[in-house]
PADREN-19550 format. One record per residue: residue number from 1; x, z, y of N, C-alpha, C, CB in turn. Coordinates in steps of 0.2 Angstrom, whole numbers. Atoms other than C-alpha are relative to their C-alpha. Glycine has a CB too. Layout:
<rs>
+-----+-------+-------+-------+-------+-------+-------+-------+-------+-------+-------+-------+-------+
!   n !  n_px !  n_pz !  n_py ! ca_px ! ca_pz ! ca_py !  c_px !  c_pz !  c_py ! cb_px ! cb_pz ! cb_py !
+-----+-------+-------+-------+-------+-------+-------+-------+-------+-------+-------+-------+-------+
! NUM !     X !     Z !     Y !     X !     Z !     Y !     X !     Z !     Y !     X !     Z !     Y !
...
+-----+-------+-------+-------+-------+-------+-------+-------+-------+-------+-------+-------+-------+
</rs>
This chain:
<rs>
+-----+-------+-------+-------+-------+-------+-------+-------+-------+-------+-------+-------+-------+
!   n !  n_px !  n_pz !  n_py ! ca_px ! ca_pz ! ca_py !  c_px !  c_pz !  c_py ! cb_px ! cb_pz ! cb_py !
+-----+-------+-------+-------+-------+-------+-------+-------+-------+-------+-------+-------+-------+
!   1 !     0 !    -7 !    -2 !   -89 !   -67 !   -80 !    -2 !     5 !    -6 !    -4 !     2 !     6 !
!   2 !     2 !    -4 !     6 !   -90 !   -53 !   -93 !    -6 !     5 !     2 !     6 !     5 !    -2 !
!   3 !     6 !    -4 !    -1 !  -105 !   -42 !   -95 !     1 !     7 !     1 !    -5 !     0 !    -6 !
!   4 !    -2 !    -7 !    -1 !   -96 !   -26 !   -93 !     3 !     1 !     8 !     6 !     3 !    -4 !
!   5 !    -1 !    -1 !    -7 !   -97 !   -25 !   -74 !     2 !     7 !     2 !    -6 !    -3 !     5 !
!   6 !    -2 !    -6 !    -3 !   -88 !   -11 !   -65 !    -5 !     3 !     4 !     7 !     0 !     3 !
!   7 !     5 !    -3 !    -4 !  -100 !     1 !   -58 !     2 !     7 !     2 !    -7 !     1 !    -3 !
!   8 !    -2 !    -6 !    -2 !   -97 !    16 !   -47 !    -6 !     4 !     3 !     6 !     0 !     6 !
!   9 !     6 !    -3 !    -2 !  -111 !    29 !   -45 !     2 !     7 !     4 !    -4 !     1 !    -6 !
!  10 !    -1 !    -6 !    -3 !  -110 !    43 !   -32 !    -6 !     4 !     1 !     3 !    -2 !     7 !
!  11 !     5 !    -4 !    -2 !  -121 !    57 !   -29 !    -1 !     1 !     7 !     0 !     7 !    -4 !
!  12 !     0 !    -1 !    -8 !  -126 !    64 !   -12 !     6 !     2 !     3 !    -5 !     6 !     1 !
!  13 !    -6 !    -1 !    -3 !  -113 !    65 !     0 !     1 !     8 !     1 !     1 !    -3 !     7 !
!  14 !    -1 !    -8 !    -1 !  -105 !    83 !     1 !    -2 !     2 !     7 !     7 !     2 !    -2 !
!  15 !     2 !    -2 !    -7 !  -111 !    93 !    16 !     6 !     0 !     4 !    -2 !     7 !    -1 !
!  16 !    -6 !    -1 !    -4 !   -93 !    95 !    21 !     4 !    -7 !     1 !     5 !     5 !    -2 !
!  17 !    -4 !     6 !     0 !   -89 !    76 !    21 !     3 !    -1 !     7 !    -5 !    -6 !    -1 !
!  18 !    -3 !     1 !    -6 !   -86 !    76 !    40 !     7 !     4 !     1 !    -5 !     2 !     6 !
!  19 !    -6 !    -4 !     0 !   -73 !    90 !    38 !     5 !    -3 !    -4 !    -2 !     7 !    -3 !
!  20 !    -5 !     3 !     5 !   -65 !    81 !    23 !     3 !    -7 !     4 !    -3 !    -2 !    -6 !
!  21 !    -3 !     6 !    -4 !   -63 !    65 !    34 !     4 !     2 !     5 !    -6 !    -4 !     3 !
!  22 !    -4 !    -3 !    -5 !   -56 !    75 !    48 !     7 !     2 !    -3 !    -4 !     6 !     4 !
!  23 !    -7 !    -2 !     4 !   -43 !    82 !    36 !     4 !    -6 !    -2 !    -2 !     5 !    -6 !
!  24 !    -3 !     6 !     2 !   -39 !    65 !    30 !     3 !    -3 !     6 !    -5 !    -5 !    -4 !
!  25 !    -2 !     3 !    -6 !   -37 !    59 !    47 !     6 !     4 !     3 !    -5 !     0 !     6 !
!  26 !    -5 !    -4 !    -3 !   -26 !    74 !    52 !     7 !    -1 !    -5 !    -2 !     7 !    -1 !
!  27 !    -5 !     2 !     5 !   -15 !    70 !    36 !     3 !    -6 !     2 !    -2 !     0 !    -7 !
!  28 !    -3 !     7 !    -1 !   -13 !    52 !    41 !     4 !     0 !     7 !    -6 !    -5 !     1 !
!  29 !    -3 !    -1 !    -6 !    -8 !    57 !    59 !     7 !     4 !    -1 !    -4 !     3 !     5 !
!  30 !    -6 !    -5 !     2 !     4 !    71 !    52 !     5 !    -4 !    -4 !    -2 !     6 !    -3 !
!  31 !    -5 !     3 !     4 !    12 !    60 !    40 !     0 !    -8 !     0 !    -1 !     2 !    -8 !
!  32 !     2 !     7 !     0 !    11 !    42 !    46 !     5 !    -5 !    -4 !     1 !    -2 !     8 !
!  33 !    -5 !     4 !     4 !    27 !    36 !    37 !    -2 !     0 !    -7 !     7 !     2 !     1 !
!  34 !     2 !     0 !     7 !    21 !    42 !    21 !    -6 !    -4 !    -2 !    -1 !     7 !    -3 !
!  35 !     6 !     4 !     0 !     4 !    35 !    24 !     1 !    -8 !     0 !    -5 !     2 !     5 !
!  36 !    -2 !     7 !    -1 !    12 !    18 !    29 !     3 !    -2 !    -7 !     5 !    -1 !     5 !
!  37 !    -3 !     2 !     6 !    22 !    18 !    13 !    -5 !     0 !    -6 !     6 !     5 !    -2 !
!  38 !     5 !    -1 !     5 !     7 !    23 !     2 !    -5 !    -6 !     1 !    -4 !     6 !     0 !
!  39 !     5 !     6 !    -1 !    -4 !     9 !    10 !     3 !    -6 !    -2 !    -1 !     0 !     8 !
!  40 !    -3 !     6 !     2 !     9 !    -4 !     8 !     1 !    -1 !    -8 !     8 !     0 !     2 !
!  41 !     0 !     0 !     8 !    11 !     1 !   -11 !    -7 !    -2 !    -3 !     2 !     7 !    -3 !
!  42 !     7 !     1 !     2 !    -8 !     1 !   -13 !    -2 !    -8 !     1 !    -5 !     4 !     3 !
!  43 !     1 !     7 !    -2 !    -9 !   -17 !    -5 !     3 !    -4 !    -5 !     2 !    -2 !     7 !
!  44 !    -4 !     4 !     4 !     5 !   -23 !   -16 !    -3 !     0 !    -7 !     7 !     2 !    -1 !
!  45 !     4 !    -1 !     7 !    -4 !   -16 !   -32 !    -6 !    -4 !     0 !    -1 !     8 !    -1 !
!  46 !     7 !     4 !     0 !   -21 !   -23 !   -27 !     1 !    -7 !     0 !    -3 !     2 !     6 !
!  47 !    -2 !     7 !     0 !   -13 !   -40 !   -24 !     2 !    -2 !    -7 !     5 !    -2 !     5 !
!  48 !    -2 !     2 !     7 !    -5 !   -40 !   -41 !    -5 !     0 !    -5 !     6 !     5 !    -2 !
!  49 !     6 !    -1 !     5 !   -21 !   -34 !   -50 !    -4 !    -6 !     2 !    -4 !     6 !     2 !
!  50 !     4 !     6 !    -2 !   -30 !   -48 !   -40 !     2 !    -7 !    -4 !    -1 !    -1 !     7 !
!  51 !    -3 !     6 !     3 !   -19 !   -61 !   -49 !    -2 !     0 !    -7 !     7 !     0 !     1 !
!  52 !     2 !    -1 !     7 !   -25 !   -55 !   -66 !    -7 !    -3 !    -1 !     1 !     7 !    -3 !
!  53 !     7 !     2 !     1 !   -41 !   -62 !   -74 !    -5 !     5 !     1 !    -1 !    -2 !    -7 !
!  54 !     4 !    -5 !    -2 !   -49 !   -45 !   -73 !    -1 !     1 !     7 !     2 !     6 !    -4 !
!  55 !     0 !    -1 !    -7 !   -44 !   -43 !   -55 !    -4 !    -6 !     4 !     7 !     0 !     2 !
!  56 !     4 !     5 !    -3 !   -51 !   -60 !   -51 !    -8 !     1 !    -1 !     2 !    -7 !    -3 !
!  57 !     7 !    -1 !     2 !   -67 !   -56 !   -60 !    -3 !     6 !     5 !    -1 !     2 !    -7 !
!  58 !     3 !    -6 !    -4 !   -69 !   -39 !   -50 !     0 !    -2 !     7 !     5 !     6 !    -1 !
!  59 !     1 !     2 !    -6 !   -65 !   -47 !   -34 !    -6 !    -4 !     2 !     6 !    -5 !     2 !
!  60 !     6 !     3 !    -1 !   -79 !   -59 !   -36 !    -6 !     4 !     0 !    -1 !    -6 !    -6 !
!  61 !     6 !    -5 !     1 !   -91 !   -45 !   -41 !    -1 !     4 !     6 !     0 !     4 !    -6 !
!  62 !     0 !    -5 !    -6 !   -87 !   -35 !   -25 !     1 !    -4 !     6 !     5 !     5 !    -1 !
!  63 !    -1 !     4 !    -6 !   -85 !   -49 !   -13 !    -4 !     1 !     6 !     0 !    -8 !    -1 !
!  64 !     5 !    -1 !    -6 !  -101 !   -46 !    -3 !    -3 !     7 !    -1 !    -5 !    -5 !    -1 !
!  65 !     2 !    -7 !     1 !  -102 !   -27 !    -8 !    -1 !     4 !     7 !     4 !     3 !    -5 !
!  66 !     1 !    -5 !    -6 !  -110 !   -16 !     6 !     5 !     6 !    -1 !    -7 !     2 !     1 !
!  67 !    -5 !    -6 !     1 !  -100 !    -2 !    -2 !     7 !    -1 !     2 !    -1 !     2 !    -8 !
!  68 !    -7 !     2 !    -2 !   -84 !   -11 !     0 !     1 !     0 !     8 !     3 !    -6 !    -3 !
!  69 !     0 !     1 !    -7 !   -88 !   -15 !    18 !     0 !     7 !     4 !    -6 !    -4 !     3 !
!  70 !     1 !    -7 !    -3 !   -93 !     3 !    22 !     6 !     4 !    -1 !    -6 !     4 !    -3 !
!  71 !    -7 !    -3 !     2 !   -77 !     9 !    13 !     5 !    -2 !     5 !     2 !    -1 !    -7 !
!  72 !    -5 !     2 !    -5 !   -67 !    -2 !    24 !    -1 !     2 !     7 !     0 !    -8 !     0 !
!  73 !     2 !    -2 !    -7 !   -76 !     3 !    40 !     3 !     8 !     0 !    -7 !     0 !     1 !
!  74 !    -3 !    -7 !     0 !   -72 !    22 !    35 !     7 !     0 !     0 !    -3 !     4 !    -6 !
!  75 !    -7 !     0 !    -1 !   -54 !    18 !    32 !     3 !    -2 !     7 !     3 !    -5 !    -6 !
!  76 !    -2 !     2 !    -6 !   -52 !     9 !    48 !    -1 !     5 !     5 !    -4 !    -7 !     2 !
!  77 !     1 !    -5 !    -5 !   -60 !    23 !    58 !     5 !     6 !    -1 !    -7 !     3 !     0 !
!  78 !    -4 !    -6 !     2 !   -50 !    37 !    49 !     7 !    -2 !     2 !    -1 !     2 !    -7 !
!  79 !    -8 !     1 !    -1 !   -33 !    28 !    51 !     1 !    -4 !     6 !     2 !    -5 !    -6 !
!  80 !     0 !     4 !    -7 !   -37 !    19 !    68 !     3 !    -7 !    -2 !     5 !     4 !     5 !
!  81 !    -3 !     6 !     1 !   -32 !     3 !    59 !     8 !    -1 !     1 !    -4 !    -6 !     3 !
!  82 !    -7 !     0 !    -2 !   -14 !     8 !    61 !     5 !    -3 !    -5 !     2 !     7 !     2 !
!  83 !    -5 !     1 !     6 !    -6 !     3 !    44 !     0 !    -7 !    -1 !    -2 !     4 !    -6 !
!  84 !    -2 !     7 !     1 !     2 !   -13 !    40 !     3 !    -1 !    -7 !     4 !    -3 !     5 !
!  85 !    -4 !     1 !     6 !     8 !   -21 !    23 !     6 !    -3 !     1 !    -5 !    -4 !    -5 !
!  86 !    -7 !     3 !    -2 !    23 !   -28 !    32 !     5 !     5 !    -3 !     1 !    -2 !     7 !
!  87 !    -5 !    -5 !     2 !    38 !   -21 !    23 !     5 !     2 !     5 !     4 !    -4 !    -6 !
!  88 !    -5 !    -2 !    -5 !    48 !   -21 !    39 !    -3 !     6 !     5 !     2 !    -6 !     4 !
!  89 !     4 !    -5 !    -4 !    35 !    -8 !    47 !     1 !     6 !    -4 !    -7 !    -2 !     1 !
!  90 !    -1 !    -7 !     3 !    41 !    10 !    44 !    -5 !     5 !     3 !     7 !     2 !     2 !
!  91 !     5 !    -5 !    -3 !    30 !    19 !    57 !    -4 !    -5 !     4 !     4 !     5 !     5 !
!  92 !     5 !     4 !    -3 !    14 !    11 !    63 !     1 !     0 !     8 !    -7 !     3 !    -2 !
!  93 !    -1 !     0 !    -7 !    16 !     5 !    81 !    -5 !     3 !     4 !     0 !    -8 !     2 !
!  94 !     6 !    -4 !    -4 !    -1 !    13 !    86 !     3 !     7 !     2 !    -6 !     0 !    -4 !
!  95 !    -2 !    -7 !    -1 !     8 !    30 !    85 !     6 !    -1 !     6 !     3 !     3 !    -6 !
!  96 !    -5 !     1 !    -5 !    23 !    23 !    96 !    -3 !    -2 !     6 !     5 !    -5 !    -2 !
!  97 !     3 !     2 !    -6 !    11 !    15 !   108 !    -3 !     6 !     3 !    -6 !    -5 !    -2 !
!  98 !     4 !    -6 !    -3 !     1 !    32 !   110 !     6 !     4 !     3 !    -3 !     4 !    -6 !
!  99 !    -6 !    -4 !    -3 !    18 !    41 !   113 !     2 !    -3 !     7 !     6 !     0 !    -5 !
! 100 !    -2 !     3 !    -6 !    23 !    28 !   126 !    -5 !     1 !     6 !     1 !    -7 !    -1 !
! 101 !     5 !    -1 !    -5 !     6 !    29 !   135 !     0 !     7 !     2 !    -7 !    -2 !    -3 !
! 102 !     1 !    -7 !    -2 !     6 !    48 !   134 !     6 !     2 !     5 !     1 !     4 !    -6 !
! 103 !    -6 !    -2 !    -4 !    24 !    49 !   142 !    -2 !    -3 !     7 !     6 !    -3 !    -3 !
! 104 !     1 !     3 !    -7 !    17 !    38 !   157 !    -6 !     4 !     3 !    -2 !    -7 !    -1 !
! 105 !     6 !    -3 !    -4 !     2 !    50 !   161 !     3 !     5 !     5 !    -4 !     4 !    -6 !
! 106 !    -2 !    -4 !    -5 !     5 !    59 !   177 !    -2 !     7 !    -1 !    -3 !    -2 !     7 !
! 107 !     2 !    -7 !     2 !    -5 !    75 !   172 !     1 !     1 !    -7 !    -7 !     1 !     3 !
! 108 !    -2 !     0 !     8 !     4 !    76 !   155 !    -2 !     7 !    -2 !     7 !    -1 !    -1 !
! 109 !     1 !    -7 !     3 !     4 !    95 !   154 !    -7 !     2 !    -1 !     3 !     5 !     5 !
! 110 !     7 !    -2 !     1 !   -15 !    98 !   157 !    -3 !    -4 !    -6 !    -4 !    -2 !     6 !
! 111 !     2 !     3 !     6 !   -18 !    84 !   144 !     2 !     3 !    -6 !     2 !    -8 !     1 !
! 112 !    -3 !    -4 !     6 !    -7 !    92 !   131 !    -3 !     6 !    -1 !     7 !     0 !     1 !
! 113 !     3 !    -7 !     0 !   -15 !   109 !   135 !    -7 !    -1 !    -4 !     0 !     3 !     6 !
! 114 !     6 !     1 !     3 !   -32 !   102 !   131 !     0 !    -2 !    -7 !    -4 !    -6 !     4 !
! 115 !    -1 !     3 !     7 !   -26 !    93 !   115 !     1 !     6 !    -4 !     5 !    -5 !    -1 !
! 116 !    -2 !    -6 !     4 !   -18 !   110 !   109 !    -6 !     4 !    -1 !     6 !     3 !     3 !
! 117 !     6 !    -5 !     1 !   -34 !   120 !   113 !    -5 !    -3 !    -4 !    -3 !     0 !     7 !
! 118 !     5 !     3 !     5 !   -45 !   107 !   104 !     2 !     1 !    -7 !    -1 !    -7 !     2 !
! 119 !    -2 !    -1 !     7 !   -34 !   108 !    89 !     0 !     7 !    -2 !     8 !    -2 !     0 !
! 120 !     1 !    -7 !     2 !   -34 !   127 !    89 !    -7 !     2 !    -1 !     3 !     4 !     6 !
! 121 !     7 !    -1 !     1 !   -53 !   127 !    91 !    -2 !    -3 !    -7 !    -4 !    -3 !     5 !
! 122 !     2 !     3 !     6 !   -55 !   115 !    76 !     4 !     2 !    -6 !     0 !    -7 !     0 !
! 123 !    -4 !    -2 !     5 !   -41 !   123 !    66 !     4 !    -5 !    -3 !    -4 !     3 !    -6 !
! 124 !    -4 !     5 !     2 !   -32 !   107 !    65 !     7 !    -1 !     3 !    -4 !    -7 !     0 !
! 125 !    -7 !     0 !    -4 !   -16 !   112 !    74 !     5 !    -4 !    -3 !     2 !     7 !     2 !
! 126 !    -5 !     4 !     3 !    -1 !   102 !    71 !     6 !     4 !    -1 !     2 !    -6 !     5 !
! 127 !    -5 !    -4 !     1 !    10 !   117 !    68 !     4 !     1 !     6 !     5 !    -4 !    -5 !
! 128 !    -4 !    -2 !    -6 !    15 !   121 !    86 !    -4 !     6 !     3 !    -1 !    -6 !     5 !
! 129 !     3 !    -6 !    -3 !    12 !   138 !    94 !     5 !     1 !     6 !    -1 !     5 !    -5 !
! 130 !    -4 !    -2 !    -5 !    20 !   147 !   108 !     7 !     1 !    -1 !    -3 !     7 !     3 !
! 131 !    -7 !     0 !     2 !    36 !   149 !    99 !     3 !    -7 !    -1 !     1 !     4 !    -6 !
! 132 !    -3 !     7 !     1 !    38 !   130 !    98 !    -2 !    -3 !    -7 !     7 !     0 !     1 !
! 133 !     2 !     3 !     6 !    36 !   118 !    84 !     2 !     4 !    -6 !     4 !    -7 !    -1 !
! 134 !    -2 !    -4 !     6 !    36 !   125 !    66 !     0 !    -5 !    -6 !    -6 !     5 !    -1 !
! 135 !    -1 !     3 !     6 !    41 !   119 !    49 !    -7 !     1 !    -3 !     6 !     2 !    -4 !
! 136 !     7 !    -1 !     3 !    24 !   115 !    41 !     0 !     3 !    -6 !    -3 !    -7 !     0 !
! 137 !     0 !    -3 !     7 !    29 !   120 !    24 !     2 !     7 !     0 !     5 !    -4 !    -4 !
! 138 !    -2 !    -7 !     1 !    38 !   136 !    27 !    -2 !     4 !     6 !     8 !     0 !     1 !
! 139 !     2 !    -4 !    -5 !    30 !   142 !    43 !     5 !     3 !     4 !    -4 !     6 !    -3 !
! 140 !    -6 !    -3 !    -4 !    47 !   144 !    51 !     1 !    -5 !     6 !     6 !     0 !    -5 !
! 141 !    -2 !     5 !    -6 !    53 !   137 !    68 !     4 !    -6 !    -3 !     4 !     4 !     5 !
! 142 !    -3 !     6 !     2 !    58 !   119 !    66 !     8 !     1 !     0 !    -2 !    -6 !     4 !
! 143 !    -7 !     0 !     0 !    76 !   117 !    61 !     3 !     7 !    -3 !     3 !    -1 !     6 !
! 144 !    -2 !    -6 !     2 !    77 !   135 !    54 !     2 !     1 !    -7 !    -5 !     6 !     2 !
! 145 !    -1 !     0 !     7 !    80 !   130 !    36 !    -7 !     0 !    -3 !     3 !     7 !    -2 !
! 146 !     6 !     0 !     3 !    66 !   135 !    25 !    -1 !    -5 !    -7 !    -6 !    -2 !     4 !
! 147 !     0 !     4 !     6 !    70 !   122 !    12 !     7 !     0 !    -3 !    -2 !    -8 !     1 !
+-----+-------+-------+-------+-------+-------+-------+-------+-------+-------+-------+-------+-------+
</rs>
C-alpha cells in the first residue's frame, strides 16, 4: 500500500444541510430516469476503477470506513434505495409501485390534496398548480411548447 492515502476533510456541516438533502431528494423524484442512468454510470465507473491497482488500494483503505457507511446510509435515505445498476432498468420500480398503490387508494383526492399542500408549504412543488401540470423549464402548461 502506498504512503499517499487519500484523505477527505470536511468542515462543519452547513446550516442548510437538511434543505440541501431535501432538494436532492426532490431532484431524484422529479428525474428518476436521469438519476437511474447516472447511478448506473457511476457504478460502472466505480467497478472499472476498482479493477485498477489504485482502485484496489483505495477499496482496502475505505473498506471499514464510518464515513463511507454514513454516506451510503444518506444515499439510501435520500433515494429510497430505488436505483439499480441493471442495464434493463429504465425507471426504478419503487416509483411504479408507489403509483400503483396510490391508484388503489379509496380516498385518493384528499391524499393528493394533502401532498400538494405540503409541497406548497415547503416550496418543493412538482410544477403543478390550479391550471394543471406545467413544463418545469419554461413555466408553461405542459405540451404548450416552450422548447
